[in-house]
N, C-alpha and C positions, 0 to 999 in steps of 0.2 A: 297721702301716706302710702305705706304698704298695704293699701286697702283694696281687696278684691272680694266684693260681696258675692256670696253664693246664692245663685238664682233658686227660685221656688220649684222650677221644673227642670227635668233632666235635659242634657244637651243631646243633639243629634249624633249619630255615629258616622263613621267613614267620611271624616271631614279631612281636607288637605291642610297643610301646616298654616297657611295664611288664614284660612277659615277658623282654625282652632284658635289662634291668637285674636282674631275679630271677635269671637264669642266671648272669650275671656274679658276683653276690653269692654264689651257691651253689658257685662254683669256689674260693672262698678256702680256704687251707690249714686243716686241722683239728687239727694237732699243733703243739707249740711248736717255735720255732727261734731261732737266734741268728745274727747277721751282723756282719762287720767291714766298714767302708765308709771311704770318703774323701769329704768334703764340699768341693767346689770352690766356695768363697764367690765367688772370682774366679779368673782363670786363675792368678794369683800366690799367692793365699791358700788354703791347703788345710788342712783340719781333720779329724783322725781322729774317726770316729763309730762307736759300737757300738749296734746295734739288737737289742733283746731282745723277742720276740713271744710272747705268751701267748694260745692259742686256746681257746675254749670253744664248746659247741654254739651259743650265742647271740651271741657277740661276740668281737672281737680286741682285745687290749690291746698296745700297743707302747711301749716306753721308748726314748727316744733319749738316749744318754749321750755327752757330750764334755767332758772335764775336770770342772768343778764344775757344768756344766749338765746338767739331767736334765729331760726332757719326757715326760709320760705322755699318749698319745692313745688314748681309748676309742672303739672303732668298733662299735656294736651292728649287728646284721643288720637291725634295724628301729628307725629313729629317728636323731637328729641325733648326730654325734660330740661327745665332750667333752674338754676339754684341761686338763692340770694341769701347772704349772710348779714344780719342787722349790723350796721356800722361799717361794713365792708363793701357791699353791693353785690353785683352778679359774680359768681365763681365761674371761671372758664378755664379751659385746658387743665393743666396739672392740679390747679387748686381745687377741682371738683373732687379729687381723691383724698382731701384732707379728712381727718378723723373727727366724727361727730361726738363732742363731749369726751374725747380721748378714748372712745370705745373702738371696737373693730367695725362698726358701721361706718363706712365713708359717706360723705355727702352724696356721692355718686350713686352708691347702693340704694339709698332711700328713694330715689326716682325710678327704680326698676327699669333703666334705659334699655336693657336687652329685649324688652318686650316690643320695642319699636325698630329694632335693627332691620335693615333691608333684605339680609340674606337668611332665609329660615327653611328648614326642611324637617320632615318626620324621620326620626331615627328608629323608632320602634315603640314597644309597650313595656311597662314595668308596674310594680305594685309599690306603693308608699303608704304607710300608716293603714294598711289593709285595704287600700283603695286602687282600683285599676286606673292607670294613667298613661296618657300619651307622653313619650319622650321626644322632644323637639330639640333641634340644634340651631342656634342663630349666630351669625358672624357679622362683624363690623371691622372697618379700618379706622385708625386715628383716634381710638378710644382706649380708656384705661385697661380694658379687657378686649381680647380679640375674638373670644368664643365663649359661648354659654350653652349648657344643657338645662333644659327645663322639664320638670315633671308636672303635667297639668291633669288634673282629675277628669277622666272620661265623662262621667255623669253630670257633674256640675260645673265643669270649666273653671276650676279654681286652681291657682298656682300653689302647689304643695312643696316644692323643692327646686333649687337651682344651684348650678356650679358654674364658677367663672374661671377662665384660663387666661394666662398672660401671653405676651408675644413669643414665648418659647414653648407654649402649649403646655405649661405646668399649672396644675390646679392651684389657685390662690385664694378663692372664697367659696364657702358653702353656705348656702341660705336655705333655711327650712322654716315653714309654719308647723309648729308643733301642736296646736289646738285652735279652735275657733270659738267665738262668743256671739250669742245673738244680742243684736242691738236694734230695738224697734222691730221692723219687719225685714232686716237684712242680717246677714252673718258677716262678721269681720274676723281677721286674725286676732287671736288673743295672746299667743306665745309666738314670738318671732325671733329666730336664733340665726346669728352670723358666725361662721367659723373661718378664722384666718389661718392659711397654711404659710408659715415663713419660708422664704426661699432656701434652697439647699437643705431642707429638712424633709424626711420621708413621712408619709402618714404612718400613724395617727397623731402626728405632732401638730395639733390644731389648737389655736388659742380662740376662745369664744366670748361673745357677748350676747346679751338677750334682751329684748324688749317685751315687757309683760304688761298687758292692758288689765287694769283693775276695774274700772267703771266708765260710763259714758252716757251721753244723751244723743238721740236721733231725732231728725227733723227740728232742729233748732235754727233760729234766725241769727246768722253770724254777719256782722256788717262787712260789706265789701272792701271798705278802706283798710280793714285789718290785713288784707291779703294783697294790697297794692305793691307792686315791686319797687316803685318810687320811694316807699317809706322804708325800704331796706338799703338805701344808698349809704355811702360813707358819710359819717358825722350824724346819722340819724338815730343812733343808739340812745342817746340822751333825751330825745324828743318823744319817745314812746309813751302813750298815755292810755294803753289798754289796762283794763282791770286785772 
């Protein structure tokens, strides 16, 4: 998920860009957890969503469930995320940019791929939500976005904000964690907001969706077969037997 657990101890200072991202990745939860959330597609349209997160030493797998829609996001510690939609199979190329439940969250956004892009540098420092942050810039080619700016809490190495730019270097997405929630012995994002900037429109013309976590359980035992990419292949939607 968009889950970056806040560590119990502060981060080191004077880190280079690669080390900052490495520490952020190291802070992810190591045990399974489940969440109940509401997706505010718009202010008026609200969809209940269940998030199931399977953590292993090498990756995190998150299933987003809402009615008949089920999305699996595989986030390896090293390498690009992969996306699987129940009944469709793996999403690649432009299909990754499809809207999740008609919201402004794309499938691609939910994988936080810019945390793994090869080109990264420190741009400076800033304050977000009253917190001192490193500001990083990451770049990639052949992706839905070509550049992203990241605001990462200096003390706890948590992602607080991101902005994504298209091939014309126009801002198209604003991502923000607006609050955190303690779950067991970790902290997870409670409020996650995505802002979409339509092309040819000047700021502040931003359309927004929001994912808000209501409740959850940490250190639960989730069956590995729930997170098998093979079960998300074409024709598998009708075979799902999860409770």
